[in-house]
C-alpha positions as CSV (number, residue, x, y, z in Angstrom):
1,M,0.0,-0.1,-0.3
2,N,1.5,3.3,-0.8
3,E,0.9,6.7,1.1
4,I,-2.4,7.8,-0.7
5,D,-3.9,4.6,-0.3
6,Y,-3.4,4.8,3.7
7,K,-5.0,8.2,3.3
8,N,-8.0,6.7,1.8
9,L,-8.1,4.2,4.7
10,L,-7.6,6.6,7.5
11,A,-10.0,8.9,6.2
12,I,-13.1,5.8,5.9
13,Y,-11.8,4.6,9.3
14,Q,-12.4,8.4,10.9
15,Q,-16.1,8.4,9.0
16,R,-16.9,5.2,10.1
17,S,-16.2,5.2,13.6
18,S,-17.6,8.9,13.5
19,D,-21.2,7.8,12.1
20,L,-20.7,4.9,14.6
21,F,-20.2,7.1,17.7
22,V,-23.2,9.6,16.4
23,Q,-25.4,6.1,16.1
24,N,-24.5,5.0,19.6
25,I,-25.5,8.5,21.3
26,A,-28.9,8.2,19.2
27,L,-29.2,5.1,20.8
28,E,-28.6,5.9,24.2
29,S,-30.3,8.9,24.0
30,R,-33.6,6.7,23.1
31,N,-32.7,3.8,25.7
32,L,-32.4,6.8,28.5
33,T,-36.2,8.3,27.1
34,S,-37.5,4.6,27.3
35,N,-36.2,3.9,30.5
36,Q,-37.9,7.2,31.6
37,I,-41.5,6.5,30.5
38,I,-41.1,2.6,32.1
39,D,-40.3,4.2,34.8
40,S,-43.1,6.9,35.1
41,L,-45.7,4.0,34.3
42,T,-44.2,1.9,36.7
43,K,-44.9,4.5,39.2
44,R,-48.6,5.0,37.5
45,I,-49.3,1.3,38.0
46,N,-47.9,1.2,41.6
47,E,-50.3,4.0,42.4
48,L,-53.3,2.6,40.6
49,N,-52.8,-0.4,42.6
50,S,-52.7,1.1,45.9
51,E,-55.8,3.2,45.0
52,L,-57.2,-0.3,44.2
53,E,-56.3,-2.1,47.4
54,A,-57.6,0.8,48.8
55,L,-61.1,0.6,47.4
56,K,-61.4,-2.8,47.9
57,S,-60.3,-2.8,51.6
58,S,-63.1,0.0,51.8
59,K,-65.8,-2.0,50.8
60,P,-68.3,-3.9,53.2
61,K,-67.8,-7.6,52.4
62,K,-71.7,-8.4,53.0
63,A,-72.2,-6.3,50.1
64,I,-70.0,-8.2,47.8
65,A,-71.8,-11.7,49.1
66,S,-75.0,-10.3,48.9
67,K,-73.9,-9.2,44.8
68,S,-72.8,-12.8,44.8
69,E,-75.6,-14.2,45.8
70,S,-78.3,-12.2,43.7
71,W,-76.1,-13.4,40.8
72,E,-76.9,-17.4,41.7
73,E,-80.2,-17.1,41.9
């Protein structure tokens, strides 16, 4: 290989490494965004589960039993 070949090879390596670096940054950004969305949705699910448990515990059990008995009839 002569000097021109090495310069061309180096130029291609620099371009490819730059492209891969930019792609890596874009993927890391997308990953961070996805993780933030997942965290937010997980928090909301936990809030809704807590609310559901509070609603379940606040209902009288006799009212639930009477509803199920009326369905059986």
